[in-house]
BAVO-145776 format. One line per field, with one value per residue (C-alpha): residue in three letters; chain; residue number from 1; x, z, y. Coordinates in nm, 3 decimals. Each point is the difference from the previous one (the first is absolute). Layout:
% BAVO-145776
aa: Ala_...
ch: A_...
i: NUM_...
east: X_...
up: Z_...
north: Y_...
//
This chain:
% BAVO-145776
aa: Met_Ser_Ile_Leu_Leu_Thr_Ala_Glu_Gly_Thr_Ala_Pro_Ala_Ala_Gly_Gly_Gly_Ile_Ile_Met_Ile_Ile_Tyr_Leu_Val_Ile_Ile_Val_Ala_Phe_Phe_Tyr_Phe_Ile_Leu_Ile_Arg_Pro_Gln_Lys_Lys_Glu_Gln_Lys_Arg_Val_Ser_Ala_Met_Leu_Ala_Glu_Leu_Gly_Val_Gly_Asp_Cys_Val_Leu_Thr_Thr_Ser_Gly_Phe_Tyr_Gly_Ile_Val_Ile_Asp_Ile_Thr_Asp_Asp_Thr_Val_Ile_Val_Glu_Phe_Gly_Ser_Asn_Lys_Asn_Cys_Arg_Ile_Pro_Met_Gln_Lys_Ser_Ala_Ile_Ala_Lys_Val_Glu_Lys_Ala_Glu_Glu_Ala
ch: A_A_A_A_A_A_A_A_A_A_A_A_A_A_A_A_A_A_A_A_A_A_A_A_A_A_A_A_A_A_A_A_A_A_A_A_A_A_A_A_A_A_A_A_A_A_A_A_A_A_A_A_A_A_A_A_A_A_A_A_A_A_A_A_A_A_A_A_A_A_A_A_A_A_A_A_A_A_A_A_A_A_A_A_A_A_A_A_A_A_A_A_A_A_A_A_A_A_A_A_A_A_A_A_A
i: 1_2_3_4_5_6_7_8_9_10_11_12_13_14_15_16_17_18_19_20_21_22_23_24_25_26_27_28_29_30_31_32_33_34_35_36_37_38_39_40_41_42_43_44_45_46_47_48_49_50_51_52_53_54_55_56_57_58_59_60_61_62_63_64_65_66_67_68_69_70_71_72_73_74_75_76_77_78_79_80_81_82_83_84_85_86_87_88_89_90_91_92_93_94_95_96_97_98_99_100_101_102_103_104_105
east: 13.899_-0.350_-0.138_0.202_-0.125_-0.361_0.036_0.155_-0.279_-0.280_0.144_-0.050_-0.354_-0.105_0.142_-0.172_-0.335_0.028_0.087_-0.299_-0.232_0.145_-0.059_-0.354_-0.071_0.144_-0.219_-0.315_0.080_0.059_-0.338_-0.173_0.143_-0.018_-0.327_-0.227_0.040_-0.073_-0.305_-0.141_0.061_-0.188_-0.292_-0.022_0.008_-0.280_-0.218_0.048_-0.088_-0.321_-0.092_0.015_-0.209_-0.299_-0.295_0.100_0.361_0.149_0.136_0.210_-0.101_0.237_-0.138_0.103_-0.334_-0.042_-0.325_-0.166_-0.121_-0.377_-0.070_0.204_-0.102_0.215_0.196_-0.174_0.006_-0.217_0.209_-0.129_0.205_0.025_-0.238_-0.295_-0.185_-0.165_0.326_0.024_0.173_0.029_0.345_0.208_0.223_0.298_-0.039_0.103_0.365_0.025_-0.213_0.000_-0.187_-0.280_0.087_-0.238_-0.115
up: 14.177_-0.118_0.331_0.191_-0.220_0.050_0.378_0.009_-0.216_0.231_0.326_-0.075_-0.125_0.338_0.177_-0.253_0.076_0.369_-0.082_-0.236_0.280_0.239_-0.255_-0.054_0.375_0.024_-0.288_0.150_0.340_-0.167_-0.173_0.319_0.217_-0.264_-0.180_0.171_0.371_-0.027_-0.214_0.257_0.278_-0.198_-0.060_0.373_0.080_-0.247_0.120_0.363_-0.093_-0.174_0.289_0.244_-0.225_0.183_-0.060_0.021_-0.108_-0.255_-0.299_-0.305_-0.307_-0.265_-0.238_0.240_0.158_0.373_0.160_0.316_0.040_0.053_-0.016_-0.024_-0.135_-0.073_-0.298_-0.068_0.177_-0.054_0.003_0.025_-0.194_0.059_0.197_-0.216_0.210_-0.311_-0.157_0.133_-0.216_0.062_-0.075_0.065_0.306_-0.225_-0.142_0.336_0.013_0.342_0.316_0.264_0.313_0.127_0.327_0.288_0.166
north: 13.172_0.088_-0.131_0.257_0.282_-0.107_-0.016_0.346_0.140_-0.116_0.132_0.372_-0.066_-0.138_0.307_0.226_-0.165_0.083_0.361_0.016_-0.121_0.259_0.277_-0.122_0.007_0.353_0.123_-0.155_0.156_0.337_-0.009_-0.107_0.279_0.274_-0.077_-0.252_0.082_0.377_-0.069_-0.242_0.256_0.264_-0.237_-0.073_0.373_0.079_-0.289_0.108_0.360_-0.110_-0.232_0.294_0.225_0.148_0.228_0.367_-0.055_0.236_-0.192_0.076_-0.198_-0.131_0.266_0.277_0.097_0.059_-0.112_-0.123_-0.358_-0.014_-0.375_-0.321_-0.341_-0.306_0.133_0.333_0.336_0.307_0.316_0.357_0.255_0.374_0.219_-0.105_-0.259_-0.147_-0.117_-0.356_-0.257_-0.375_-0.140_-0.307_-0.014_-0.065_0.354_0.152_0.103_0.167_0.021_0.274_-0.103_0.224_0.169_-0.050_0.324
//
């Protein structure tokens, strides 16, 4: 009689293990589509924006300043702020939040 009780006790545990794996897969998929995938898309967008950065483009920095790009090196840009032509500040490319392309006349 105890053999029958043991066999009945193990059957639901096996079914519960499959359900647990399904829940785990659903949670991992949820985190991927809600958290990881949008972050990777944003990183690709920012890297593409910085790759297309050119001299004369108007940029918005992460600190909120608008300026015009004067010179570009590998990871540094020189930005001119305001109407004062002597206010040129070198900064990292990662400090640029938005780029507006210069229009050709």
